[in-house]
Structures are given as C-alpha cells and as structure tokens.
C-alpha positions, 0 to 999 in steps of 0.5 A: 385139143383144147383143155376143158378148163384153163382156169379155176377160181375158189372162194371160201365162205363160213357157210352157204348162208354167209354167201347168200347174205353177202351177195344179196346185200347192197355192197354185194350187189354192187361188187357182183355187178363190178366183177361181172363187168370185168370178167367179160374181158376174160371169161366166156360165161356161156362156157363157164360153170359154177358150183357151190359145194360144201366140205366134208373132213374125213 
C-alpha cells in the first residue's frame, strides 16, 4: 500500500493577510507562476492538498 502522503511543505507567515498581500503582489504572482511550473516536475497537483491554518499556543 502506498503512503497517503510522501512529502509535506510548510511555510510560515506573520499573518494570513501577509500571505494574501504577498501572493497578490506582482512579485508574488511571478514567483507563484515559477513555483507552479517547477512543481509540475515532481508534484501531482490533482492529488495534493493545501491548508491555511492558524497556530494557537496552549
């Protein structure tokens, strides 16, 4: 049986708004397009998930 996941990438931002601002900037759009092109070489996006979460310390 194949594992459900074979890799995880984790990226941290100061806030969700910082993430959205960065990804919607011209530089973020250019970087996002380059990453998507490269990821096509080793990631099957049709079988991938992405999550935006917020950390809560107890």
